[in-house]
PyMOL Python script that loads the backbone (N, CA, C, O; Angstrom):
from pymol import cmd

cmd.read_pdbstr("""\
ATOM      1  N   UNK A   1      69.846 -32.576  28.736  1.00  0.00           N
ATOM      2  CA  UNK A   1      69.263 -32.613  30.510  1.00  0.00           C
ATOM      3  C   UNK A   1      69.782 -31.217  30.777  1.00  0.00           C
ATOM      4  O   UNK A   1      70.820 -30.745  30.313  1.00  0.00           O
ATOM      5  N   UNK A   2      69.098 -30.740  31.423  1.00  0.00           N
ATOM      6  CA  UNK A   2      69.715 -29.485  31.968  1.00  0.00           C
ATOM      7  C   UNK A   2      70.405 -29.389  33.311  1.00  0.00           C
ATOM      8  O   UNK A   2      70.342 -30.181  34.251  1.00  0.00           O
ATOM      9  N   UNK A   3      70.943 -28.481  33.228  1.00  0.00           N
ATOM     10  CA  UNK A   3      71.838 -28.449  34.655  1.00  0.00           C
ATOM     11  C   UNK A   3      71.420 -28.761  35.916  1.00  0.00           C
ATOM     12  O   UNK A   3      72.052 -29.548  36.621  1.00  0.00           O
ATOM     13  N   UNK A   4      70.208 -28.107  36.341  1.00  0.00           N
ATOM     14  CA  UNK A   4      69.199 -28.767  37.907  1.00  0.00           C
ATOM     15  C   UNK A   4      69.007 -30.177  37.336  1.00  0.00           C
ATOM     16  O   UNK A   4      69.598 -30.976  38.063  1.00  0.00           O
ATOM     17  N   UNK A   5      68.219 -30.960  35.993  1.00  0.00           N
ATOM     18  CA  UNK A   5      68.119 -31.974  36.210  1.00  0.00           C
ATOM     19  C   UNK A   5      69.012 -32.833  36.834  1.00  0.00           C
ATOM     20  O   UNK A   5      68.885 -33.426  37.906  1.00  0.00           O
ATOM     21  N   UNK A   6      70.381 -32.832  35.650  1.00  0.00           N
ATOM     22  CA  UNK A   6      72.082 -33.477  36.448  1.00  0.00           C
ATOM     23  C   UNK A   6      71.635 -33.201  37.822  1.00  0.00           C
ATOM     24  O   UNK A   6      71.290 -34.117  38.569  1.00  0.00           O
ATOM     25  N   UNK A   7      71.631 -32.007  38.165  1.00  0.00           N
ATOM     26  CA  UNK A   7      72.242 -31.924  39.763  1.00  0.00           C
ATOM     27  C   UNK A   7      71.452 -32.595  40.616  1.00  0.00           C
ATOM     28  O   UNK A   7      71.790 -33.140  41.667  1.00  0.00           O
ATOM     29  N   UNK A   8      69.947 -32.509  39.923  1.00  0.00           N
ATOM     30  CA  UNK A   8      69.144 -33.736  41.133  1.00  0.00           C
ATOM     31  C   UNK A   8      69.675 -35.259  41.153  1.00  0.00           C
ATOM     32  O   UNK A   8      69.818 -36.060  42.078  1.00  0.00           O
ATOM     33  N   UNK A   9      69.879 -35.329  39.958  1.00  0.00           N
ATOM     34  CA  UNK A   9      70.243 -36.829  39.548  1.00  0.00           C
ATOM     35  C   UNK A   9      71.717 -37.185  40.845  1.00  0.00           C
ATOM     36  O   UNK A   9      71.601 -38.114  41.644  1.00  0.00           O
ATOM     37  N   UNK A  10      72.725 -36.468  40.828  1.00  0.00           N
ATOM     38  CA  UNK A  10      73.833 -36.614  41.140  1.00  0.00           C
ATOM     39  C   UNK A  10      74.111 -36.139  42.779  1.00  0.00           C
ATOM     40  O   UNK A  10      75.196 -35.948  43.328  1.00  0.00           O
ATOM     41  N   UNK A  11      72.606 -36.010  43.394  1.00  0.00           N
ATOM     42  CA  UNK A  11      72.361 -35.222  44.732  1.00  0.00           C
ATOM     43  C   UNK A  11      72.486 -36.859  45.559  1.00  0.00           C
ATOM     44  O   UNK A  11      71.788 -37.856  45.372  1.00  0.00           O
ATOM     45  N   UNK A  12      73.695 -36.648  46.547  1.00  0.00           N
ATOM     46  CA  UNK A  12      72.883 -37.302  47.853  1.00  0.00           C
ATOM     47  C   UNK A  12      72.779 -39.441  47.919  1.00  0.00           C
ATOM     48  O   UNK A  12      72.246 -40.048  48.848  1.00  0.00           O
ATOM     49  N   UNK A  13      73.361 -40.035  46.832  1.00  0.00           N
ATOM     50  CA  UNK A  13      73.121 -41.245  46.893  1.00  0.00           C
ATOM     51  C   UNK A  13      74.357 -42.056  47.660  1.00  0.00           C
ATOM     52  O   UNK A  13      74.319 -43.098  48.315  1.00  0.00           O
ATOM     53  N   UNK A  14      75.096 -41.471  47.438  1.00  0.00           N
ATOM     54  CA  UNK A  14      76.456 -42.066  48.153  1.00  0.00           C
ATOM     55  C   UNK A  14      76.369 -43.094  49.203  1.00  0.00           C
ATOM     56  O   UNK A  14      77.017 -44.140  49.239  1.00  0.00           O
ATOM     57  N   UNK A  15      74.990 -42.443  50.549  1.00  0.00           N
ATOM     58  CA  UNK A  15      75.131 -43.198  51.420  1.00  0.00           C
ATOM     59  C   UNK A  15      73.814 -44.705  51.126  1.00  0.00           C
ATOM     60  O   UNK A  15      73.333 -45.207  52.142  1.00  0.00           O
ATOM     61  N   UNK A  16      73.381 -45.254  49.752  1.00  0.00           N
ATOM     62  CA  UNK A  16      72.504 -45.811  49.623  1.00  0.00           C
ATOM     63  C   UNK A  16      74.174 -46.867  48.853  1.00  0.00           C
ATOM     64  O   UNK A  16      74.008 -47.971  48.336  1.00  0.00           O
ATOM     65  N   UNK A  17      74.764 -46.592  48.899  1.00  0.00           N
ATOM     66  CA  UNK A  17      76.087 -47.737  47.970  1.00  0.00           C
ATOM     67  C   UNK A  17      76.777 -47.761  49.320  1.00  0.00           C
ATOM     68  O   UNK A  17      76.733 -47.128  50.375  1.00  0.00           O
ATOM     69  N   UNK A  18      77.550 -48.965  48.704  1.00  0.00           N
ATOM     70  CA  UNK A  18      78.694 -49.614  49.177  1.00  0.00           C
ATOM     71  C   UNK A  18      78.627 -50.814  49.869  1.00  0.00           C
ATOM     72  O   UNK A  18      79.682 -51.306  50.269  1.00  0.00           O
ATOM     73  N   UNK A  19      77.405 -51.459  50.114  1.00  0.00           N
ATOM     74  CA  UNK A  19      77.099 -52.703  51.128  1.00  0.00           C
ATOM     75  C   UNK A  19      78.272 -53.796  51.028  1.00  0.00           C
ATOM     76  O   UNK A  19      78.993 -53.682  52.020  1.00  0.00           O
ATOM     77  N   UNK A  20      78.733 -54.871  50.122  1.00  0.00           N
ATOM     78  CA  UNK A  20      79.780 -55.179  50.793  1.00  0.00           C
ATOM     79  C   UNK A  20      80.895 -55.756  49.486  1.00  0.00           C
ATOM     80  O   UNK A  20      81.798 -56.588  49.563  1.00  0.00           O
ATOM     81  N   UNK A  21      80.358 -54.854  48.172  1.00  0.00           N
ATOM     82  CA  UNK A  21      80.808 -54.747  47.064  1.00  0.00           C
ATOM     83  C   UNK A  21      81.939 -53.994  46.855  1.00  0.00           C
ATOM     84  O   UNK A  21      81.655 -52.797  46.900  1.00  0.00           O
ATOM     85  N   UNK A  22      83.143 -54.208  46.636  1.00  0.00           N
ATOM     86  CA  UNK A  22      84.162 -53.369  46.436  1.00  0.00           C
ATOM     87  C   UNK A  22      84.153 -52.374  45.489  1.00  0.00           C
ATOM     88  O   UNK A  22      84.520 -51.232  45.764  1.00  0.00           O
ATOM     89  N   UNK A  23      83.656 -52.793  44.083  1.00  0.00           N
ATOM     90  CA  UNK A  23      83.400 -51.747  43.449  1.00  0.00           C
ATOM     91  C   UNK A  23      82.182 -50.594  43.608  1.00  0.00           C
ATOM     92  O   UNK A  23      82.293 -49.401  43.326  1.00  0.00           O
ATOM     93  N   UNK A  24      81.179 -51.167  44.054  1.00  0.00           N
ATOM     94  CA  UNK A  24      80.247 -50.283  45.302  1.00  0.00           C
ATOM     95  C   UNK A  24      80.532 -49.448  46.065  1.00  0.00           C
ATOM     96  O   UNK A  24      79.927 -48.389  46.230  1.00  0.00           O
ATOM     97  N   UNK A  25      81.875 -49.971  46.852  1.00  0.00           N
ATOM     98  CA  UNK A  25      81.943 -49.408  48.021  1.00  0.00           C
ATOM     99  C   UNK A  25      83.150 -47.893  47.215  1.00  0.00           C
ATOM    100  O   UNK A  25      83.169 -46.712  47.562  1.00  0.00           O
ATOM    101  N   UNK A  26      83.988 -48.581  46.117  1.00  0.00           N
ATOM    102  CA  UNK A  26      85.308 -47.375  45.645  1.00  0.00           C
ATOM    103  C   UNK A  26      84.051 -46.457  44.785  1.00  0.00           C
ATOM    104  O   UNK A  26      84.239 -45.284  45.107  1.00  0.00           O
ATOM    105  N   UNK A  27      82.874 -46.542  43.843  1.00  0.00           N
ATOM    106  CA  UNK A  27      82.243 -45.850  43.652  1.00  0.00           C
ATOM    107  C   UNK A  27      81.509 -44.615  44.753  1.00  0.00           C
ATOM    108  O   UNK A  27      81.504 -43.387  44.666  1.00  0.00           O
ATOM    109  N   UNK A  28      81.088 -45.283  45.493  1.00  0.00           N
ATOM    110  CA  UNK A  28      80.311 -44.408  46.578  1.00  0.00           C
ATOM    111  C   UNK A  28      81.356 -43.472  46.953  1.00  0.00           C
ATOM    112  O   UNK A  28      81.055 -42.279  46.988  1.00  0.00           O
ATOM    113  N   UNK A  29      82.626 -43.860  47.261  1.00  0.00           N
ATOM    114  CA  UNK A  29      83.683 -42.963  47.951  1.00  0.00           C
ATOM    115  C   UNK A  29      84.033 -42.075  46.704  1.00  0.00           C
ATOM    116  O   UNK A  29      84.354 -40.938  47.051  1.00  0.00           O
ATOM    117  N   UNK A  30      84.057 -42.265  45.452  1.00  0.00           N
ATOM    118  CA  UNK A  30      84.708 -41.429  44.162  1.00  0.00           C
ATOM    119  C   UNK A  30      83.477 -40.266  44.338  1.00  0.00           C
ATOM    120  O   UNK A  30      83.909 -39.113  44.348  1.00  0.00           O
ATOM    121  N   UNK A  31      82.340 -40.378  44.446  1.00  0.00           N
ATOM    122  CA  UNK A  31      80.901 -39.960  44.388  1.00  0.00           C
ATOM    123  C   UNK A  31      81.232 -38.730  45.469  1.00  0.00           C
ATOM    124  O   UNK A  31      80.697 -37.644  45.248  1.00  0.00           O
ATOM    125  N   UNK A  32      82.023 -38.861  46.530  1.00  0.00           N
ATOM    126  CA  UNK A  32      82.031 -37.920  47.630  1.00  0.00           C
ATOM    127  C   UNK A  32      82.986 -36.678  47.133  1.00  0.00           C
ATOM    128  O   UNK A  32      82.963 -35.561  47.651  1.00  0.00           O
ATOM    129  N   UNK A  33      83.691 -37.005  46.216  1.00  0.00           N
ATOM    130  CA  UNK A  33      84.603 -36.265  45.881  1.00  0.00           C
ATOM    131  C   UNK A  33      84.488 -35.372  44.441  1.00  0.00           C
ATOM    132  O   UNK A  33      85.343 -34.699  43.866  1.00  0.00           O
ATOM    133  N   UNK A  34      83.478 -35.571  44.200  1.00  0.00           N
ATOM    134  CA  UNK A  34      82.785 -34.995  42.892  1.00  0.00           C
ATOM    135  C   UNK A  34      82.859 -33.468  43.084  1.00  0.00           C
ATOM    136  O   UNK A  34      82.883 -32.879  44.164  1.00  0.00           O
ATOM    137  N   UNK A  35      82.900 -32.779  41.503  1.00  0.00           N
ATOM    138  CA  UNK A  35      82.676 -31.274  41.905  1.00  0.00           C
ATOM    139  C   UNK A  35      81.274 -30.798  42.438  1.00  0.00           C
ATOM    140  O   UNK A  35      80.534 -31.677  42.882  1.00  0.00           O
ATOM    141  N   UNK A  36      80.935 -29.790  42.439  1.00  0.00           N
ATOM    142  CA  UNK A  36      79.829 -29.353  43.154  1.00  0.00           C
ATOM    143  C   UNK A  36      78.838 -29.330  42.118  1.00  0.00           C
ATOM    144  O   UNK A  36      79.285 -28.922  41.046  1.00  0.00           O
ATOM    145  N   UNK A  37      77.515 -29.677  42.118  1.00  0.00           N
ATOM    146  CA  UNK A  37      76.552 -29.806  41.025  1.00  0.00           C
ATOM    147  C   UNK A  37      76.432 -28.421  40.447  1.00  0.00           C
ATOM    148  O   UNK A  37      76.220 -28.336  39.237  1.00  0.00           O
ATOM    149  N   UNK A  38      76.535 -27.377  41.134  1.00  0.00           N
ATOM    150  CA  UNK A  38      76.666 -25.967  40.230  1.00  0.00           C
ATOM    151  C   UNK A  38      77.716 -25.938  39.254  1.00  0.00           C
ATOM    152  O   UNK A  38      77.373 -25.274  38.276  1.00  0.00           O
ATOM    153  N   UNK A  39      79.117 -26.519  39.145  1.00  0.00           N
ATOM    154  CA  UNK A  39      79.678 -26.586  37.802  1.00  0.00           C
ATOM    155  C   UNK A  39      79.407 -27.382  37.124  1.00  0.00           C
ATOM    156  O   UNK A  39      80.337 -27.806  36.437  1.00  0.00           O
ATOM    157  N   UNK A  40      77.954 -28.063  36.914  1.00  0.00           N
ATOM    158  CA  UNK A  40      77.567 -28.828  36.076  1.00  0.00           C
ATOM    159  C   UNK A  40      77.254 -27.576  34.899  1.00  0.00           C
ATOM    160  O   UNK A  40      77.312 -27.992  33.742  1.00  0.00           O
ATOM    161  N   UNK A  41      77.050 -26.646  34.998  1.00  0.00           N
ATOM    162  CA  UNK A  41      77.078 -26.033  33.717  1.00  0.00           C
ATOM    163  C   UNK A  41      78.000 -25.949  32.807  1.00  0.00           C
ATOM    164  O   UNK A  41      77.622 -25.909  31.636  1.00  0.00           O
ATOM    165  N   UNK A  42      78.937 -25.917  33.001  1.00  0.00           N
ATOM    166  CA  UNK A  42      80.548 -26.109  32.398  1.00  0.00           C
ATOM    167  C   UNK A  42      80.757 -27.458  31.542  1.00  0.00           C
ATOM    168  O   UNK A  42      81.655 -27.709  30.739  1.00  0.00           O
ATOM    169  N   UNK A  43      79.883 -28.095  31.867  1.00  0.00           N
ATOM    170  CA  UNK A  43      79.715 -29.229  31.066  1.00  0.00           C
ATOM    171  C   UNK A  43      79.238 -29.449  29.879  1.00  0.00           C
ATOM    172  O   UNK A  43      78.147 -28.902  29.721  1.00  0.00           O
ATOM    173  N   UNK A  44      79.669 -30.113  28.855  1.00  0.00           N
ATOM    174  CA  UNK A  44      78.942 -29.892  27.553  1.00  0.00           C
ATOM    175  C   UNK A  44      77.845 -30.820  27.524  1.00  0.00           C
ATOM    176  O   UNK A  44      78.094 -31.903  28.054  1.00  0.00           O
ATOM    177  N   UNK A  45      76.649 -30.669  27.022  1.00  0.00           N
ATOM    178  CA  UNK A  45      75.490 -31.165  26.646  1.00  0.00           C
ATOM    179  C   UNK A  45      75.957 -32.920  27.197  1.00  0.00           C
ATOM    180  O   UNK A  45      75.824 -33.566  28.236  1.00  0.00           O
ATOM    181  N   UNK A  46      76.436 -33.119  26.091  1.00  0.00           N
ATOM    182  CA  UNK A  46      76.531 -34.627  25.777  1.00  0.00           C
ATOM    183  C   UNK A  46      76.895 -35.119  26.907  1.00  0.00           C
ATOM    184  O   UNK A  46      76.167 -35.967  27.423  1.00  0.00           O
ATOM    185  N   UNK A  47      77.938 -34.765  27.473  1.00  0.00           N
ATOM    186  CA  UNK A  47      78.788 -35.217  28.476  1.00  0.00           C
ATOM    187  C   UNK A  47      78.216 -35.314  29.794  1.00  0.00           C
ATOM    188  O   UNK A  47      78.523 -36.147  30.646  1.00  0.00           O
ATOM    189  N   UNK A  48      77.304 -34.337  29.900  1.00  0.00           N
ATOM    190  CA  UNK A  48      76.665 -34.283  31.376  1.00  0.00           C
ATOM    191  C   UNK A  48      75.606 -35.268  31.042  1.00  0.00           C
ATOM    192  O   UNK A  48      75.091 -35.799  32.025  1.00  0.00           O
ATOM    193  N   UNK A  49      75.105 -35.683  29.718  1.00  0.00           N
ATOM    194  CA  UNK A  49      74.161 -36.752  29.742  1.00  0.00           C
ATOM    195  C   UNK A  49      74.624 -38.156  29.732  1.00  0.00           C
ATOM    196  O   UNK A  49      73.819 -39.066  29.933  1.00  0.00           O
ATOM    197  N   UNK A  50      75.540 -38.323  29.570  1.00  0.00           N
ATOM    198  CA  UNK A  50      76.572 -39.072  29.825  1.00  0.00           C
ATOM    199  C   UNK A  50      76.834 -39.476  31.321  1.00  0.00           C
ATOM    200  O   UNK A  50      76.382 -40.434  31.948  1.00  0.00           O
ATOM    201  N   UNK A  51      77.343 -38.883  31.556  1.00  0.00           N
ATOM    202  CA  UNK A  51      77.969 -38.796  32.751  1.00  0.00           C
ATOM    203  C   UNK A  51      76.282 -39.136  34.161  1.00  0.00           C
ATOM    204  O   UNK A  51      76.385 -39.545  35.318  1.00  0.00           O
ATOM    205  N   UNK A  52      75.323 -38.858  33.601  1.00  0.00           N
ATOM    206  CA  UNK A  52      74.081 -38.787  34.733  1.00  0.00           C
ATOM    207  C   UNK A  52      73.736 -40.378  34.058  1.00  0.00           C
ATOM    208  O   UNK A  52      73.320 -41.139  34.932  1.00  0.00           O
ATOM    209  N   UNK A  53      73.796 -40.768  33.209  1.00  0.00           N
ATOM    210  CA  UNK A  53      73.289 -42.465  32.647  1.00  0.00           C
ATOM    211  C   UNK A  53      74.719 -42.967  33.624  1.00  0.00           C
ATOM    212  O   UNK A  53      74.620 -43.503  34.728  1.00  0.00           O
ATOM    213  N   UNK A  54      75.816 -42.699  33.037  1.00  0.00           N
ATOM    214  CA  UNK A  54      76.649 -44.054  33.926  1.00  0.00           C
ATOM    215  C   UNK A  54      76.320 -44.053  35.577  1.00  0.00           C
ATOM    216  O   UNK A  54      76.216 -45.087  36.238  1.00  0.00           O
ATOM    217  N   UNK A  55      76.144 -42.377  36.237  1.00  0.00           N
ATOM    218  CA  UNK A  55      75.871 -42.591  37.417  1.00  0.00           C
ATOM    219  C   UNK A  55      74.442 -43.234  37.839  1.00  0.00           C
ATOM    220  O   UNK A  55      74.354 -43.824  38.916  1.00  0.00           O
ATOM    221  N   UNK A  56      73.386 -43.118  37.022  1.00  0.00           N
ATOM    222  CA  UNK A  56      72.167 -44.026  37.390  1.00  0.00           C
ATOM    223  C   UNK A  56      72.365 -45.121  37.019  1.00  0.00           C
ATOM    224  O   UNK A  56      71.331 -45.767  37.192  1.00  0.00           O
ATOM    225  N   UNK A  57      73.401 -45.923  36.443  1.00  0.00           N
ATOM    226  CA  UNK A  57      73.195 -47.295  36.383  1.00  0.00           C
ATOM    227  C   UNK A  57      74.150 -47.531  37.175  1.00  0.00           C
ATOM    228  O   UNK A  57      73.898 -48.539  37.835  1.00  0.00           O
ATOM    229  N   UNK A  58      75.246 -47.026  37.454  1.00  0.00           N
ATOM    230  CA  UNK A  58      76.180 -47.235  38.900  1.00  0.00           C
ATOM    231  C   UNK A  58      75.091 -47.526  40.536  1.00  0.00           C
ATOM    232  O   UNK A  58      75.079 -48.084  41.633  1.00  0.00           O
ATOM    233  N   UNK A  59      74.408 -46.758  39.713  1.00  0.00           N
ATOM    234  CA  UNK A  59      73.742 -46.530  41.180  1.00  0.00           C
ATOM    235  C   UNK A  59      72.563 -47.709  41.775  1.00  0.00           C
ATOM    236  O   UNK A  59      72.349 -48.267  42.851  1.00  0.00           O
ATOM    237  N   UNK A  60      71.970 -47.716  40.422  1.00  0.00           N
ATOM    238  CA  UNK A  60      71.207 -49.031  40.380  1.00  0.00           C
ATOM    239  C   UNK A  60      71.821 -50.651  40.668  1.00  0.00           C
ATOM    240  O   UNK A  60      71.389 -51.586  41.342  1.00  0.00           O
ATOM    241  N   UNK A  61      72.728 -50.521  40.026  1.00  0.00           N
ATOM    242  CA  UNK A  61      73.822 -51.817  40.240  1.00  0.00           C
ATOM    243  C   UNK A  61      74.247 -51.723  42.163  1.00  0.00           C
ATOM    244  O   UNK A  61      74.379 -52.697  42.905  1.00  0.00           O
ATOM    245  N   UNK A  62      74.333 -50.746  42.420  1.00  0.00           N
ATOM    246  CA  UNK A  62      75.113 -50.808  43.648  1.00  0.00           C
ATOM    247  C   UNK A  62      73.920 -50.751  45.003  1.00  0.00           C
ATOM    248  O   UNK A  62      74.215 -50.505  46.172  1.00  0.00           O
ATOM    249  N   UNK A  63      72.756 -51.000  44.560  1.00  0.00           N
ATOM    250  CA  UNK A  63      71.678 -50.440  45.596  1.00  0.00           C
ATOM    251  C   UNK A  63      71.261 -52.142  45.934  1.00  0.00           C
ATOM    252  O   UNK A  63      70.383 -52.411  46.754  1.00  0.00           O
TER     253      UNK A  63
END
""", "prot")
cmd.dss("prot")
cmd.show_as("cartoon", "prot")
cmd.util.cbc("prot")
cmd.orient("prot")
């Protein structure tokens, strides 16, 4: 996965989370503190893919 694709996946979804579930609210809050998308180029590709997959699963669960 390219850095640009990962950056797209990691932008803006915090507003869609946090309904009433404490875990989702905590995850949404943690996403607000994540490093800038530009720094994703510094992450090894295997980790970047795992992070993107985890984020996608969490966003899907918390919507």
